[in-house]
VOPAPA-401535 format. One line per 5 residues: number of its first residue (from 1); their letters; for each residue x, y, z of N, C-alpha, C. Coordinates in Angstrom, 2 decimals. Example, Ala and Ser with C-alpha at 12.3 -4.5 7.8 and 13.67 -1.06 7.14 Angstrom:
// residues 2
1	as	13.19,-5.69,7.80,12.30,-4.50,7.80,13.20,-3.30,7.80; 12.85,-2.25,7.08,13.67,-1.06,7.14,12.90,0.03,7.87
//
This chain:
// residues 327
1	xxxxx	-36.12,14.15,-62.92,-35.73,13.89,-61.54,-36.69,14.55,-60.57; -37.06,15.79,-60.79,-38.02,16.48,-59.92,-39.32,15.71,-59.83; -39.74,15.20,-60.99,-40.99,14.43,-60.96,-40.81,13.17,-60.12; -39.62,12.54,-60.19,-39.36,11.33,-59.40,-39.39,11.64,-57.91; -38.76,12.72,-57.51,-38.75,13.11,-56.10,-40.15,13.41,-55.61
6	xxxxx	-40.90,14.08,-56.44,-42.28,14.41,-56.05,-43.09,13.14,-55.86; -42.86,12.18,-56.73,-43.60,10.92,-56.61,-43.21,10.19,-55.34; -41.90,10.20,-55.00,-41.44,9.53,-53.79,-42.03,10.17,-52.57; -41.99,11.51,-52.54,-42.53,12.22,-51.37,-44.02,11.96,-51.23; -44.73,11.97,-52.34,-46.17,11.72,-52.28,-46.46,10.33,-51.77
11	xxxxx	-45.66,9.37,-52.19,-45.87,7.98,-51.74,-45.64,7.86,-50.25; -44.60,8.55,-49.74,-44.32,8.49,-48.30,-45.45,9.11,-47.51; -45.94,10.27,-48.00,-47.02,10.95,-47.27,-48.28,10.11,-47.28; -48.59,9.50,-48.44,-49.79,8.68,-48.54,-49.67,7.47,-47.63; -48.45,6.87,-47.53,-48.24,5.72,-46.66,-48.45,6.08,-45.21
16	xxxxx	-47.95,7.24,-44.82,-48.12,7.69,-43.43,-49.58,7.95,-43.13; -50.29,8.57,-44.07,-51.70,8.90,-43.84,-52.53,7.64,-43.68; -52.20,6.63,-44.45,-52.99,5.39,-44.37,-52.77,4.68,-43.04; -51.59,4.93,-42.41,-51.29,4.24,-41.16,-51.85,4.95,-39.96; -52.29,6.21,-40.08,-52.79,6.97,-38.94,-54.22,6.53,-38.65
21	xxxxx	-54.50,6.03,-37.44,-55.87,5.63,-37.13,-56.76,6.84,-36.92; -58.06,6.60,-37.10,-59.03,7.69,-36.93,-59.03,8.13,-35.49; -59.05,9.47,-35.22,-59.04,9.95,-33.84,-60.27,9.50,-33.10; -60.06,9.26,-31.78,-61.20,8.87,-30.94,-62.15,10.04,-30.79; -63.43,9.74,-30.68,-64.48,10.78,-30.58,-64.92,10.86,-29.13
26	xxxxx	-64.76,12.05,-28.53,-65.22,12.27,-27.16,-66.70,12.53,-27.15; -67.40,12.07,-26.11,-68.84,12.33,-26.05,-69.08,13.79,-25.71; -70.35,14.24,-25.88,-70.70,15.67,-25.77,-70.50,16.17,-24.36; -70.73,15.31,-23.34,-70.58,15.78,-21.96,-69.13,16.09,-21.66; -68.21,15.28,-22.21,-66.79,15.54,-22.00,-66.38,16.81,-22.70
31	xxxxx	-66.83,17.02,-23.94,-66.49,18.24,-24.67,-66.98,19.45,-23.93; -68.22,19.37,-23.40,-68.76,20.51,-22.64,-67.91,20.77,-21.41; -67.50,19.72,-20.73,-66.68,19.88,-19.52,-65.36,20.54,-19.86; -64.74,20.13,-20.95,-63.47,20.72,-21.37,-63.65,22.19,-21.69; -64.72,22.53,-22.37,-64.96,23.92,-22.77,-65.18,24.81,-21.57
36	xxxxx	-65.81,24.31,-20.49,-66.12,25.14,-19.34,-64.90,25.38,-18.45; -63.89,24.51,-18.51,-62.72,24.67,-17.66,-61.88,25.85,-18.14; -61.42,26.67,-17.20,-60.58,27.80,-17.55,-59.13,27.39,-17.36; -58.38,27.42,-18.43,-56.97,27.07,-18.37,-56.71,25.72,-17.73; -57.31,24.66,-18.23,-57.10,23.35,-17.60,-55.63,22.96,-17.63
41	xxxxx	-55.13,22.36,-16.54,-53.70,21.99,-16.51,-53.43,20.80,-17.41; -52.23,20.73,-17.88,-51.79,19.59,-18.68,-50.53,19.03,-18.05; -50.23,17.79,-18.40,-49.00,17.17,-17.93,-47.83,17.90,-18.57; -46.91,18.48,-17.77,-45.83,19.28,-18.36,-44.86,18.43,-19.13; -44.23,19.09,-20.14,-43.14,18.44,-20.86,-43.56,17.72,-22.11
46	xxxxx	-44.84,17.66,-22.47,-45.26,16.95,-23.68,-46.41,17.71,-24.33; -46.26,18.12,-25.60,-47.30,18.91,-26.27,-48.59,18.14,-26.48; -48.56,16.82,-26.43,-49.76,16.04,-26.68,-50.29,15.41,-25.40; -49.88,15.98,-24.22,-50.33,15.40,-22.97,-51.83,15.55,-22.82; -52.50,14.60,-22.15,-53.95,14.68,-21.98,-54.34,15.77,-20.98
51	xxxxx	-55.56,16.30,-21.17,-56.09,17.28,-20.23,-56.46,16.56,-18.95; -56.13,17.15,-17.78,-56.40,16.52,-16.51,-57.63,17.11,-15.86; -58.40,16.31,-15.20,-59.55,16.75,-14.42,-59.05,17.40,-13.14; -59.61,18.57,-12.78,-59.14,19.29,-11.60,-59.44,18.52,-10.33; -60.47,17.77,-10.30,-60.83,17.07,-9.07,-60.03,15.81,-8.84
56	xxxxx	-59.81,15.04,-9.90,-59.15,13.73,-9.72,-57.73,13.70,-10.23; -57.33,14.63,-11.07,-55.99,14.60,-11.65,-55.83,13.55,-12.70; -56.96,12.96,-13.20,-56.89,11.90,-14.20,-57.26,12.46,-15.57; -56.76,11.82,-16.67,-57.17,12.29,-18.01,-58.68,12.20,-18.17; -59.28,13.22,-18.83,-60.73,13.25,-19.03,-61.09,12.25,-20.13
61	xxxxx	-61.72,11.16,-19.75,-62.23,10.19,-20.71,-61.15,9.45,-21.46; -59.87,9.76,-21.23,-58.80,9.07,-21.93,-58.67,9.46,-23.38; -59.47,10.41,-23.90,-59.43,10.72,-25.33,-58.14,11.40,-25.73; -57.64,12.31,-24.88,-56.41,13.01,-25.23,-55.23,12.04,-25.23; -55.19,11.13,-24.23,-54.12,10.16,-24.18,-54.14,9.26,-25.41
66	xxxxx	-55.32,8.89,-25.85,-55.44,8.05,-27.03,-54.93,8.79,-28.25; -55.29,10.08,-28.37,-54.84,10.88,-29.53,-53.33,10.98,-29.56; -52.72,11.24,-28.35,-51.26,11.37,-28.29,-50.58,10.07,-28.68; -51.05,8.95,-28.15,-50.44,7.67,-28.49,-50.58,7.34,-29.95; -51.73,7.65,-30.55,-51.94,7.37,-31.97,-51.01,8.20,-32.82
71	xxxxx	-50.82,9.47,-32.44,-49.93,10.34,-33.22,-48.50,9.84,-33.19; -48.04,9.39,-32.02,-46.68,8.88,-31.91,-46.49,7.63,-32.77; -47.46,6.72,-32.70,-47.35,5.51,-33.52,-47.37,5.83,-35.00; -48.17,6.80,-35.38,-48.25,7.18,-36.79,-46.93,7.76,-37.27; -46.31,8.60,-36.41,-45.04,9.20,-36.80,-43.96,8.14,-36.97
76	xxxxx	-43.92,7.19,-36.06,-42.93,6.12,-36.16,-43.17,5.26,-37.39; -44.46,4.97,-37.68,-44.77,4.15,-38.85,-44.41,4.86,-40.15; -44.66,6.19,-40.19,-44.33,6.95,-41.40,-42.82,6.97,-41.62; -42.09,7.16,-40.52,-40.63,7.20,-40.63,-40.10,5.87,-41.13; -40.63,4.78,-40.59,-40.16,3.46,-41.01,-40.54,3.18,-42.46
81	xxxxx	-41.78,3.63,-42.88,-42.18,3.44,-44.27,-41.30,4.20,-45.24; -40.93,5.43,-44.86,-40.06,6.23,-45.73,-38.66,5.61,-45.80; -38.19,5.04,-44.64,-36.87,4.42,-44.65,-36.84,3.24,-45.62; -37.89,2.40,-45.56,-37.94,1.24,-46.47,-38.03,1.68,-47.92; -38.83,2.73,-48.19,-38.96,3.22,-49.57,-37.63,3.77,-50.07
86	xxxxx	-36.92,4.52,-49.20,-35.64,5.11,-49.59,-34.61,4.03,-49.87; -34.57,3.03,-48.99,-33.58,1.97,-49.19,-33.86,1.15,-50.44; -35.11,1.16,-50.92,-35.43,0.43,-52.15,-35.09,1.19,-53.42; -34.72,2.49,-53.30,-34.39,3.29,-54.48,-33.01,2.95,-55.00; -32.78,3.13,-56.31,-31.42,2.96,-56.84,-30.47,3.93,-56.17
91	xxxxx	-29.17,3.59,-56.19,-28.18,4.41,-55.50,-28.17,5.83,-56.04; -28.26,6.00,-57.39,-28.22,7.35,-57.97,-29.41,8.18,-57.51; -30.57,7.53,-57.39,-31.75,8.26,-56.94,-31.60,8.64,-55.46; -31.06,7.73,-54.65,-30.83,8.04,-53.23,-29.94,9.27,-53.09; -28.88,9.32,-53.92,-27.95,10.45,-53.83,-28.61,11.76,-54.26
96	xxxxx	-29.64,11.67,-55.09,-30.30,12.89,-55.56,-31.27,13.45,-54.52; -31.65,12.65,-53.53,-32.56,13.14,-52.49,-31.79,14.09,-51.58; -32.29,15.32,-51.34,-31.59,16.27,-50.46,-31.36,15.65,-49.08; -30.23,15.96,-48.44,-29.91,15.34,-47.13,-31.00,15.53,-46.09; -31.66,16.71,-46.07,-32.65,16.94,-45.03,-33.94,16.14,-45.24
101	xxxxx	-34.09,15.55,-46.46,-35.27,14.73,-46.72,-35.00,13.24,-46.56; -33.74,12.88,-46.40,-33.41,11.47,-46.26,-33.82,10.98,-44.86; -34.16,9.71,-44.76,-34.50,9.18,-43.42,-33.27,9.25,-42.50; -33.45,9.50,-41.22,-32.30,9.58,-40.30,-31.60,8.23,-40.19; -30.29,8.33,-39.97,-29.52,7.10,-39.79,-29.98,6.40,-38.51
106	xxxxx	-30.07,5.06,-38.54,-30.46,4.35,-37.31,-29.42,4.57,-36.22; -29.89,4.65,-35.00,-28.99,4.89,-33.87,-27.99,3.74,-33.74; -26.73,4.12,-33.55,-25.70,3.10,-33.38,-25.90,2.38,-32.05; -25.65,1.09,-32.01,-25.80,0.36,-30.73,-24.83,0.91,-29.69; -25.28,0.94,-28.46,-24.45,1.45,-27.37,-23.21,0.58,-27.20
111	xxxxx	-22.09,1.27,-27.04,-20.85,0.53,-26.85,-20.83,-0.09,-25.45; -20.41,-1.33,-25.41,-20.31,-2.04,-24.14,-18.84,-2.29,-23.83; -18.40,-1.75,-22.75,-17.01,-1.94,-22.33,-16.92,-3.13,-21.41; -16.17,-4.12,-21.80,-15.99,-5.32,-21.00,-14.74,-5.15,-20.15; -14.93,-5.12,-18.86,-13.80,-4.98,-17.94,-13.29,-6.38,-17.59
116	xxxxx	-12.04,-6.66,-17.88,-11.53,-8.01,-17.56,-11.51,-8.24,-16.05; -11.71,-9.48,-15.69,-11.70,-9.84,-14.27,-10.30,-9.65,-13.73; -10.20,-8.90,-12.63,-8.91,-8.63,-12.03,-8.52,-9.77,-11.09; -7.34,-10.30,-11.32,-6.84,-11.32,-10.42,-6.47,-10.66,-9.09; -6.73,-11.33,-7.99,-6.36,-10.73,-6.70,-4.87,-10.47,-6.63
121	xxxxx	-4.51,-9.27,-6.21,-3.11,-8.91,-6.13,-2.48,-9.55,-4.90; -1.22,-9.90,-4.99,-0.56,-10.51,-3.82,-0.46,-9.52,-2.68; -0.41,-10.06,-1.49,-0.29,-9.20,-0.32,1.01,-8.41,-0.40; 0.96,-7.12,-0.11,2.18,-6.32,-0.20,3.22,-6.77,0.81; 4.48,-6.65,0.42,5.56,-6.99,1.33,5.58,-5.97,2.46
126	xxxxx	5.80,-6.43,3.68,5.87,-5.48,4.79,7.06,-4.55,4.62; 6.93,-3.32,5.09,8.04,-2.38,4.92,9.29,-2.85,5.65; 10.43,-2.54,5.07,11.70,-2.95,5.65,11.97,-2.16,6.93; 12.57,-2.83,7.90,12.92,-2.20,9.16,14.33,-1.61,9.01; 14.41,-0.33,8.64,15.70,0.29,8.33,16.56,0.44,9.58
131	xxxxx	17.85,0.09,9.43,18.84,0.26,10.49,18.49,-0.52,11.76; 17.70,-1.58,11.63,17.27,-2.34,12.80,18.27,-3.43,13.15; 18.38,-3.67,14.45,19.20,-4.75,15.00,18.36,-5.44,16.06; 18.31,-6.77,16.02,17.54,-7.53,17.01,18.44,-7.89,18.19; 18.06,-7.42,19.38,18.76,-7.84,20.60,17.94,-8.96,21.23
136	xxxxx	18.60,-10.09,21.49,17.88,-11.29,21.94,18.52,-11.84,23.20; 17.67,-12.41,24.06,18.11,-12.95,25.35,17.53,-14.36,25.53; 18.39,-15.31,25.93,17.99,-16.71,26.09,17.91,-17.11,27.57; 17.18,-18.20,27.81,17.20,-19.03,29.02,16.26,-18.58,30.14; 15.64,-17.42,30.09,14.72,-17.01,31.15,13.35,-17.66,30.93
141	xxxxx	12.34,-17.11,31.61,12.45,-15.99,32.55,12.85,-16.48,33.94; 13.62,-15.60,34.62,14.01,-15.90,36.00,13.83,-14.63,36.83; 13.54,-14.81,38.12,13.39,-13.62,38.98,14.71,-12.86,39.10; 14.62,-11.60,39.32,15.80,-10.77,39.53,16.37,-10.26,38.23; 17.19,-11.06,37.55,17.89,-10.56,36.37,16.93,-10.22,35.22
146	xxxxx	15.97,-11.11,34.92,15.02,-10.81,33.84,14.21,-9.56,34.17; 13.82,-9.41,35.41,13.01,-8.25,35.80,13.82,-6.96,35.71; 15.10,-6.99,36.14,15.94,-5.78,36.03,16.19,-5.42,34.56; 16.36,-6.44,33.74,16.53,-6.17,32.30,15.27,-5.51,31.73; 14.11,-6.00,32.12,12.86,-5.38,31.66,12.76,-3.93,32.11
151	xxxxx	13.23,-3.63,33.32,13.21,-2.24,33.80,14.07,-1.35,32.90; 15.26,-1.83,32.53,16.15,-1.04,31.68,15.54,-0.84,30.28; 15.02,-1.90,29.71,14.41,-1.80,28.37,13.25,-0.82,28.38; 12.43,-0.86,29.41,11.29,0.05,29.49,11.77,1.49,29.61; 12.79,1.72,30.44,13.30,3.08,30.62,13.91,3.63,29.33
156	xxxxx	14.52,2.78,28.54,15.17,3.21,27.30,14.22,3.18,26.10; 13.00,2.67,26.31,12.03,2.63,25.21,12.42,1.66,24.11; 12.87,0.47,24.50,13.37,-0.51,23.54,12.64,-1.84,23.73; 12.36,-2.51,22.62,11.84,-3.88,22.65,12.95,-4.86,22.30; 12.91,-6.02,22.94,13.89,-7.07,22.69,13.15,-8.38,22.42
161	xxxxx	13.91,-9.47,22.27,13.32,-10.79,22.09,13.81,-11.70,23.21; 12.85,-12.42,23.81,13.17,-13.35,24.89,12.85,-14.76,24.42; 13.90,-15.61,24.32,13.71,-17.02,24.02,13.65,-17.75,25.36; 12.44,-18.21,25.70,12.19,-18.72,27.05,12.22,-20.25,27.07; 12.62,-20.77,28.23,12.63,-22.21,28.49,11.30,-22.59,29.13
166	xxxxx	10.69,-23.67,28.63,9.36,-24.05,29.09,9.27,-24.27,30.59; 10.29,-24.89,31.20,10.28,-25.11,32.64,10.23,-23.78,33.41; 10.97,-22.81,32.95,10.98,-21.51,33.62,9.66,-20.75,33.43; 9.00,-20.98,32.30,7.68,-20.37,32.08,6.69,-20.89,33.12; 6.69,-22.21,33.34,5.81,-22.79,34.36,6.16,-22.26,35.75
171	xxxxx	7.44,-22.07,36.01,7.86,-21.64,37.35,7.59,-20.15,37.59; 7.62,-19.33,36.52,7.51,-17.88,36.71,6.57,-17.26,35.66; 5.33,-17.68,35.65,4.40,-17.18,34.62,4.16,-15.68,34.71; 4.28,-15.09,35.91,4.04,-13.65,36.04,5.10,-12.83,35.29; 6.33,-13.35,35.24,7.38,-12.64,34.49,7.12,-12.78,32.99
176	xxxxx	6.67,-13.97,32.57,6.31,-14.15,31.16,5.25,-13.13,30.74; 4.24,-12.96,31.57,3.15,-12.04,31.21,3.65,-10.60,31.18; 4.60,-10.26,32.03,5.15,-8.90,31.97,5.92,-8.71,30.66; 6.70,-9.71,30.27,7.41,-9.62,28.98,6.41,-9.37,27.85; 5.33,-10.15,27.86,4.28,-10.01,26.84,3.65,-8.63,26.88
181	xxxxx	3.26,-8.19,28.07,2.51,-6.93,28.20,3.35,-5.72,27.83; 4.67,-5.82,27.95,5.52,-4.68,27.61,5.99,-4.71,26.17; 5.40,-5.62,25.36,5.56,-5.57,23.91,6.78,-6.26,23.34; 7.41,-7.12,24.09,8.59,-7.82,23.58,8.20,-9.08,22.80; 9.07,-9.50,21.90,8.88,-10.76,21.17,9.25,-11.93,22.08
186	xxxxx	8.44,-12.99,22.04,8.68,-14.17,22.86,8.83,-15.38,21.95; 9.92,-16.13,22.12,10.18,-17.29,21.30,10.37,-18.55,22.14; 10.35,-19.70,21.46,10.49,-21.02,22.07,11.98,-21.39,22.14; 12.45,-21.75,23.37,13.86,-22.15,23.54,13.94,-23.55,24.12; 12.98,-24.39,23.75,12.83,-25.77,24.21,12.29,-25.80,25.63
191	xxxxx	12.01,-27.00,26.11,11.40,-27.12,27.45,12.44,-27.30,28.55; 13.50,-28.06,28.25,14.51,-28.32,29.30,15.94,-28.09,28.81; 16.10,-27.42,27.68,17.40,-26.97,27.15,18.34,-28.11,26.73; 17.88,-29.14,26.03,18.80,-30.15,25.51,19.34,-29.73,24.14; 20.35,-30.41,23.67,20.85,-30.24,22.31,19.89,-30.98,21.37
196	xxxxx	19.04,-30.26,20.69,17.97,-30.89,19.90,18.50,-31.72,18.74; 19.62,-31.34,18.17,20.16,-32.10,17.04,20.60,-33.49,17.45; 20.76,-33.74,18.75,21.18,-35.06,19.24,20.01,-35.87,19.79; 18.80,-35.35,19.62,17.63,-36.02,20.18,16.87,-36.81,19.11; 16.09,-37.77,19.58,15.20,-38.50,18.67,14.07,-37.58,18.21
201	xxxxx	13.45,-37.97,17.10,12.39,-37.14,16.54,11.29,-36.86,17.57; 10.89,-37.88,18.32,9.84,-37.70,19.30,10.22,-36.72,20.39; 11.48,-36.74,20.79,11.94,-35.81,21.82,11.96,-34.38,21.30; 12.37,-34.19,20.06,12.35,-32.85,19.45,10.93,-32.31,19.46; 9.99,-33.14,19.03,8.59,-32.71,18.99,8.09,-32.36,20.38
206	xxxxx	8.41,-33.18,21.38,7.93,-32.94,22.73,8.54,-31.67,23.32; 9.82,-31.41,23.06,10.46,-30.20,23.58,9.79,-28.93,23.02; 9.45,-28.96,21.76,8.78,-27.79,21.16,7.33,-27.69,21.62; 6.63,-28.81,21.62,5.20,-28.80,21.95,4.97,-28.43,23.42; 5.79,-28.95,24.33,5.58,-28.66,25.75,5.82,-27.18,26.05
211	xxxxx	6.79,-26.59,25.39,7.05,-25.16,25.59,5.93,-24.32,25.00; 5.47,-24.68,23.80,4.35,-23.95,23.20,3.11,-24.05,24.08; 2.89,-25.21,24.67,1.73,-25.38,25.54,1.85,-24.49,26.78; 3.05,-24.39,27.34,3.27,-23.52,28.50,3.03,-22.06,28.14; 3.49,-21.64,26.96,3.30,-20.26,26.52,1.82,-19.95,26.30
216	xxxxx	1.11,-20.91,25.73,-0.32,-20.72,25.51,-1.08,-20.68,26.83; -0.75,-21.56,27.72,-1.46,-21.66,29.00,-1.24,-20.43,29.88; -0.01,-19.97,29.97,0.31,-18.89,30.92,0.27,-17.49,30.30; 0.30,-17.43,28.97,0.32,-16.10,28.37,-0.53,-15.94,27.13; -1.23,-17.02,26.70,-2.02,-16.91,25.47,-1.15,-16.61,24.26
221	xxxxx	0.07,-17.12,24.26,1.06,-16.77,23.23,1.27,-17.95,22.29; 1.28,-17.66,20.99,1.64,-18.63,19.96,2.92,-18.13,19.30; 4.07,-18.70,19.63,5.33,-18.14,19.13,5.54,-18.38,17.64; 6.22,-17.44,17.01,6.59,-17.59,15.60,8.07,-17.93,15.45; 8.81,-17.96,16.56,10.25,-18.18,16.53,10.66,-19.28,17.50
226	xxxxx	11.68,-20.03,17.11,12.31,-21.00,18.01,13.82,-20.82,17.88; 14.49,-20.85,19.02,15.96,-20.87,19.00,16.40,-22.17,19.65; 16.99,-23.09,18.89,17.45,-24.34,19.48,18.61,-24.06,20.45; 18.59,-24.70,21.61,19.69,-24.49,22.56,21.05,-24.74,21.92; 22.01,-23.89,22.28,23.38,-23.93,21.77,23.44,-23.62,20.26
231	xxxxx	22.32,-23.24,19.68,22.29,-23.01,18.23,22.45,-24.28,17.45; 22.16,-25.41,18.08,22.37,-26.72,17.46,21.07,-27.21,16.81; 21.11,-27.46,15.52,19.92,-27.93,14.80,20.34,-28.74,13.58; 19.42,-29.50,13.05,19.61,-30.18,11.78,18.30,-30.07,10.99; 18.21,-30.80,9.89,17.01,-30.69,9.05,15.76,-31.14,9.79
236	xxxxx	15.91,-32.08,10.72,14.75,-32.55,11.47,14.21,-31.47,12.41; 15.12,-30.74,13.03,14.72,-29.66,13.92,14.03,-28.55,13.11; 14.60,-28.21,11.97,14.00,-27.18,11.13,12.62,-27.61,10.65; 12.48,-28.88,10.27,11.19,-29.37,9.80,10.17,-29.37,10.92; 10.58,-29.77,12.13,9.66,-29.78,13.27,9.20,-28.37,13.60
241	xxxxx	10.10,-27.40,13.53,9.72,-26.01,13.78,8.76,-25.52,12.71; 9.07,-25.82,11.45,8.19,-25.38,10.36,6.81,-25.97,10.46; 6.72,-27.24,10.87,5.41,-27.89,11.01,4.57,-27.23,12.09; 5.20,-26.50,12.98,4.49,-25.82,14.08,4.39,-24.31,13.84; 4.65,-23.91,12.60,4.48,-22.50,12.24,5.58,-21.59,12.74
246	xxxxx	6.77,-22.14,12.99,7.86,-21.33,13.53,9.07,-21.32,12.60; 9.82,-20.23,12.66,11.10,-20.12,11.99,12.21,-20.23,13.03; 13.42,-20.60,12.57,14.56,-20.71,13.48,15.35,-19.41,13.50; 15.64,-18.91,14.69,16.45,-17.70,14.84,17.79,-18.07,15.45; 18.84,-17.98,14.65,20.19,-18.21,15.18,20.78,-16.80,15.45
251	xxxxx	21.97,-16.44,15.02,22.55,-15.12,15.28,23.77,-14.92,14.40; 24.17,-13.68,14.24,25.42,-13.38,13.55,26.38,-12.59,14.46; 25.91,-12.20,15.66,26.77,-11.53,16.63,26.67,-12.31,17.94; 27.77,-12.98,18.32,27.80,-13.77,19.55,28.65,-13.04,20.58; 28.03,-12.56,21.64,28.79,-11.85,22.68,29.54,-12.79,23.60
256	xxxxx	29.22,-14.08,23.58,29.84,-15.07,24.49,29.73,-14.62,25.94; 28.63,-13.95,26.26,28.45,-13.42,27.61,28.41,-14.53,28.66; 27.93,-15.69,28.30,27.84,-16.81,29.23,29.22,-17.31,29.64; 30.22,-17.02,28.79,31.55,-17.55,29.02,32.43,-16.59,29.84; 32.52,-15.34,29.46,33.41,-14.41,30.14,32.75,-13.66,31.30
261	xxxxx	31.40,-13.53,31.27,30.64,-12.88,32.33,31.21,-11.49,32.66; 31.48,-10.68,31.63,32.05,-9.35,31.82,31.18,-8.32,31.13; 30.74,-7.30,31.88,29.81,-6.31,31.34,30.42,-5.53,30.18; 31.64,-5.03,30.36,32.27,-4.22,29.32,32.51,-5.03,28.05; 32.93,-6.26,28.21,33.19,-7.11,27.04,31.89,-7.41,26.29
266	xxxxx	30.84,-7.67,27.04,29.54,-7.93,26.40,29.09,-6.72,25.60; 29.22,-5.53,26.17,28.81,-4.32,25.46,29.67,-4.10,24.22; 30.99,-4.23,24.37,31.88,-3.98,23.25,31.62,-4.94,22.09; 31.43,-6.21,22.38,31.21,-7.19,21.31,29.85,-6.98,20.62; 28.85,-6.65,21.40,27.52,-6.45,20.82,27.51,-5.26,19.87
271	xxxxx	28.11,-4.14,20.30,28.07,-2.92,19.49,29.01,-3.02,18.30; 30.22,-3.54,18.52,31.20,-3.61,17.43,30.76,-4.56,16.33; 30.12,-5.65,16.68,29.75,-6.64,15.66,28.46,-6.35,14.93; 27.66,-5.43,15.44,26.32,-5.21,14.88,26.35,-4.35,13.62; 25.51,-4.72,12.69,25.20,-3.90,11.51,23.73,-4.08,11.20
276	xxxxx	23.23,-3.32,10.27,21.80,-3.41,9.97,21.40,-4.85,9.67; 20.34,-5.32,10.37,19.85,-6.67,10.16,20.47,-7.72,11.06; 21.40,-7.31,11.94,22.07,-8.29,12.80,21.14,-8.83,13.87; 21.49,-10.04,14.34,20.83,-10.68,15.48,21.91,-10.90,16.54; 21.74,-10.28,17.71,22.75,-10.34,18.77,22.31,-11.34,19.83
281	xxxxx	23.19,-12.26,20.18,22.90,-13.30,21.18,23.41,-12.90,22.56; 22.49,-12.95,23.56,22.84,-12.72,24.96,21.94,-13.59,25.83; 22.16,-13.53,27.15,21.40,-14.36,28.09,20.96,-13.51,29.27; 19.66,-13.53,29.57,19.15,-12.68,30.65,19.26,-13.33,32.02; 19.92,-14.48,32.11,20.12,-15.13,33.41,21.44,-14.70,34.05
286	xxxxx	22.25,-13.88,33.35,23.55,-13.46,33.87,23.50,-11.97,34.23; 23.88,-11.66,35.45,23.85,-10.28,35.93,24.75,-9.35,35.12; 25.99,-9.71,34.75,26.82,-8.80,33.95,26.17,-8.46,32.60; 25.43,-9.40,32.02,24.74,-9.13,30.75,23.63,-8.11,30.96; 22.86,-8.25,32.02,21.80,-7.29,32.31,22.40,-5.91,32.54
291	xxxxx	23.54,-5.85,33.24,24.19,-4.56,33.50,24.69,-3.92,32.21; 24.95,-4.69,31.17,25.46,-4.16,29.91,24.37,-3.62,29.00; 23.11,-3.82,29.35,22.02,-3.49,28.43,22.00,-2.01,28.05; 22.13,-1.13,29.03,22.07,0.31,28.71,23.25,0.72,27.83; 24.43,0.22,28.11,25.60,0.51,27.29,25.39,0.04,25.85
296	xxxxx	24.80,-1.15,25.68,24.57,-1.70,24.34,23.57,-0.83,23.57; 22.48,-0.46,24.22,21.46,0.34,23.54,22.04,1.68,23.11; 22.76,2.34,24.01,23.35,3.64,23.66,24.40,3.50,22.56; 25.19,2.44,22.63,26.22,2.24,21.61,25.63,1.96,20.23; 24.58,1.15,20.17,23.92,0.88,18.88,23.32,2.15,18.30
301	xxxxx	22.67,2.93,19.12,22.07,4.18,18.65,23.13,5.16,18.17; 24.28,5.17,18.83,25.37,6.05,18.40,25.88,5.66,17.01; 25.73,4.38,16.65,26.13,3.91,15.31,25.02,4.12,14.28; 23.90,4.70,14.69,22.78,4.89,13.78,21.91,3.67,13.64; 22.05,2.71,14.57,21.26,1.49,14.54,20.12,1.57,15.55
306	xxxxx	19.08,0.77,15.30,17.90,0.82,16.17,17.64,-0.57,16.74; 17.82,-0.76,18.07,17.55,-2.07,18.68,16.05,-2.35,18.75; 15.64,-3.55,18.27,14.23,-3.91,18.20,14.07,-5.39,18.50; 12.80,-5.84,18.61,12.49,-7.24,18.71,12.45,-7.88,17.33; 12.56,-9.21,17.29,12.56,-9.91,16.01,11.28,-9.70,15.22
311	xxxxx	10.15,-9.64,15.92,8.88,-9.46,15.21,8.82,-8.13,14.48; 9.56,-7.15,14.96,9.59,-5.86,14.27,10.59,-5.87,13.13; 11.70,-6.54,13.30,12.72,-6.54,12.25,12.34,-7.46,11.09; 11.77,-8.63,11.41,11.35,-9.58,10.36,9.87,-9.83,10.58; 9.05,-9.08,9.86,7.61,-9.07,10.14,6.89,-10.32,9.65
316	xxxxx	7.44,-10.99,8.65,6.76,-12.15,8.08,7.76,-13.28,7.85; 8.22,-13.92,8.91,9.23,-14.98,8.74,8.67,-16.20,8.02; 9.51,-16.85,7.24,9.12,-18.09,6.56,9.27,-19.25,7.54; 8.18,-20.00,7.72,8.23,-21.11,8.67,9.25,-22.15,8.23; 10.02,-22.64,9.19,11.04,-23.64,8.90,12.34,-23.07,8.38
321	xxxxx	12.35,-21.77,8.07,13.57,-21.13,7.56,14.51,-20.80,8.70; 15.81,-20.85,8.45,16.82,-20.53,9.46,17.34,-19.12,9.20; 17.13,-18.23,10.15,17.59,-16.84,10.03,18.80,-16.62,10.95; 19.90,-16.18,10.35,21.06,-15.74,11.14,21.06,-14.22,11.27; 20.38,-13.58,10.35,20.20,-12.13,10.35,18.98,-11.83,9.49
326	xx	18.63,-10.58,9.35,17.38,-10.25,8.66,17.41,-10.64,7.19; 18.54,-10.59,6.55,18.60,-10.91,5.12,19.30,-12.25,4.88
//
C-alpha cells in the first residue's frame, strides 16, 4: 500500500510539473532596474503581485504578472489532475489515502431562494366609527334656518349631513359652499322634491343628474349619497343612484319634526331613538328643529354617542345599496 500511495503522489506531482509553463525571461535592463530599486512597492494582498515602477505605477515589463498568472494556472491544473487521478482509483485505495492528501470536495452550488410572487393584498377596511350617530337634515339650503344651524354645529364642534334640493342650491350657492367649507357631508335630495318611486325612469335620472350638476357647478362637489324625498324608492331608484356612484341613505330614527314642529319633541325623539350606527332624520327648513340642535348634541353625548356626518360614519358606502343605519 505504501508503494501504491507513493506512486500516486509521484504521478500527481509529475502531472503538475508537466503543466507548468516555463517562466518568462526578463531582459538584462529590467533585471538591473529591479536590482537598483530600494524596497520597490508591490500590489498589496497578493504574494505573487508584480513589482511596480515608481514613476508610472505599472508592472515592470509584465514579467512578474506573467509569472503570477502561470503559477495560478499551474496550481489549478495540478489540483484538477489529482482529482481525476483520485476519482479513477478503486474505492479501497481511495479510503487508504489520508484525508489531508485527498483532493478537496468541489464547492457546493449556491442555494437560490425563490420568493413566490405576492398577490396584491386587498385594501384594508376603514376603521369602524365607534359610538357614532349620523345627524341628517333635508330640504335646504335656505337662508336663516340653515345658517343658524351651521352656527350651532360649528360652536359645538359637530359635523352633520345635509341632503340638499337642487333648486335651492341654485338659489343659495353661498350657503352650499359654507356647508362644504365647514366639513359637513352633502348629499343629493333630488332637484324639485318629487316622489321618485312614482316617476318615469327618465324623470328619476333627470332629478338626480340636475342636482349633481348644481352641486358640481356651485361647489365642486360629487356626492356619494342620495336621499329620495319622503324616503320613497324602488329598484329603479336604487339602480339609478348606483349608476351615478351613490348609495341611498334612509334612516332608523324619524323625529317627525316636519309634522309636530316642536323643539322638545324633536330633541326627545332624536336622543331616545338613537344607538350606535343610527341615522336620524330632521329638516333644516324648520325653526323648531334648528332650535333643538344643541339639545340633541348634548343628549347624544350624554348617552356616550358621537354625532357625525355620514361620510365619517360610513367611510366606504356600496353604490346602489340602501342604508337605514351603519350596519
